[in-house]
C-alpha positions as CSV (number, residue, x, y, z in Angstrom):
1,M,97.2,14.6,-74.1
2,N,100.7,16.0,-74.4
3,P,102.6,14.1,-77.1
4,E,105.8,14.5,-75.1
5,Y,104.1,12.8,-72.1
6,I,102.9,10.0,-74.3
7,T,106.4,9.4,-75.7
8,I,107.9,9.3,-72.2
9,A,105.2,7.0,-70.9
10,I,105.6,4.6,-73.9
11,S,109.4,4.5,-73.4
12,A,109.0,3.9,-69.6
13,I,106.6,1.0,-70.2
14,E,108.9,-0.5,-72.9
15,Q,111.9,-0.4,-70.6
16,L,109.9,-1.9,-67.7
17,A,108.7,-4.8,-70.0
18,E,112.3,-5.4,-71.1
19,A,113.6,-5.4,-67.5
20,A,110.8,-7.7,-66.2
21,P,112.7,-11.0,-66.4
22,S,115.6,-9.4,-64.5
23,I,113.3,-7.8,-62.0
24,M,111.6,-11.1,-61.3
25,S,114.9,-12.8,-60.8
26,D,116.0,-10.1,-58.4
27,I,112.8,-10.4,-56.4
28,K,113.1,-14.2,-56.2
29,S,116.7,-13.9,-55.0
30,L,115.7,-11.4,-52.3
31,L,112.8,-13.5,-51.1
32,A,114.7,-16.8,-51.0
33,P,116.2,-16.2,-47.5
34,I,112.8,-15.1,-46.1
35,K,111.1,-18.2,-47.5
36,E,113.8,-20.3,-46.0
37,G,113.4,-18.6,-42.6
38,R,117.0,-17.3,-42.5
39,A,118.9,-14.2,-42.8
40,P,120.5,-13.4,-46.1
41,T,124.2,-14.3,-46.5
42,A,126.8,-11.7,-47.1
43,E,127.0,-12.8,-50.7
44,E,123.2,-12.4,-51.1
45,W,123.3,-8.9,-49.6
46,Q,126.2,-8.0,-51.9
47,V,124.3,-9.3,-55.0
48,A,121.2,-7.4,-54.0
49,Q,123.0,-4.2,-53.4
50,A,124.8,-4.4,-56.7
51,A,121.5,-5.0,-58.5
52,L,119.9,-2.0,-56.7
53,D,122.9,0.2,-57.6
54,A,122.8,-0.9,-61.2
55,A,119.0,-0.2,-61.4
56,N,119.5,3.2,-59.7
57,A,122.2,4.1,-62.1
58,K,120.0,3.2,-65.1
59,V,117.1,5.2,-63.8
60,Q,119.4,8.2,-63.1
61,A,120.8,8.0,-66.6
62,G,117.3,8.2,-68.0
């Protein structure tokens, strides 16, 4: 295996593990309205969009 690939894979796995609690919290927040049988509130949409924007920015930054 390519040592550079291994280094990148290890880093990605470590970052995912560190982000796991936040990811779970975001997923639970996004599922709450569905479980309650209602549409998300404007605030819930805003929080979800901000979380997605932050995650995207982090991924793009590497």
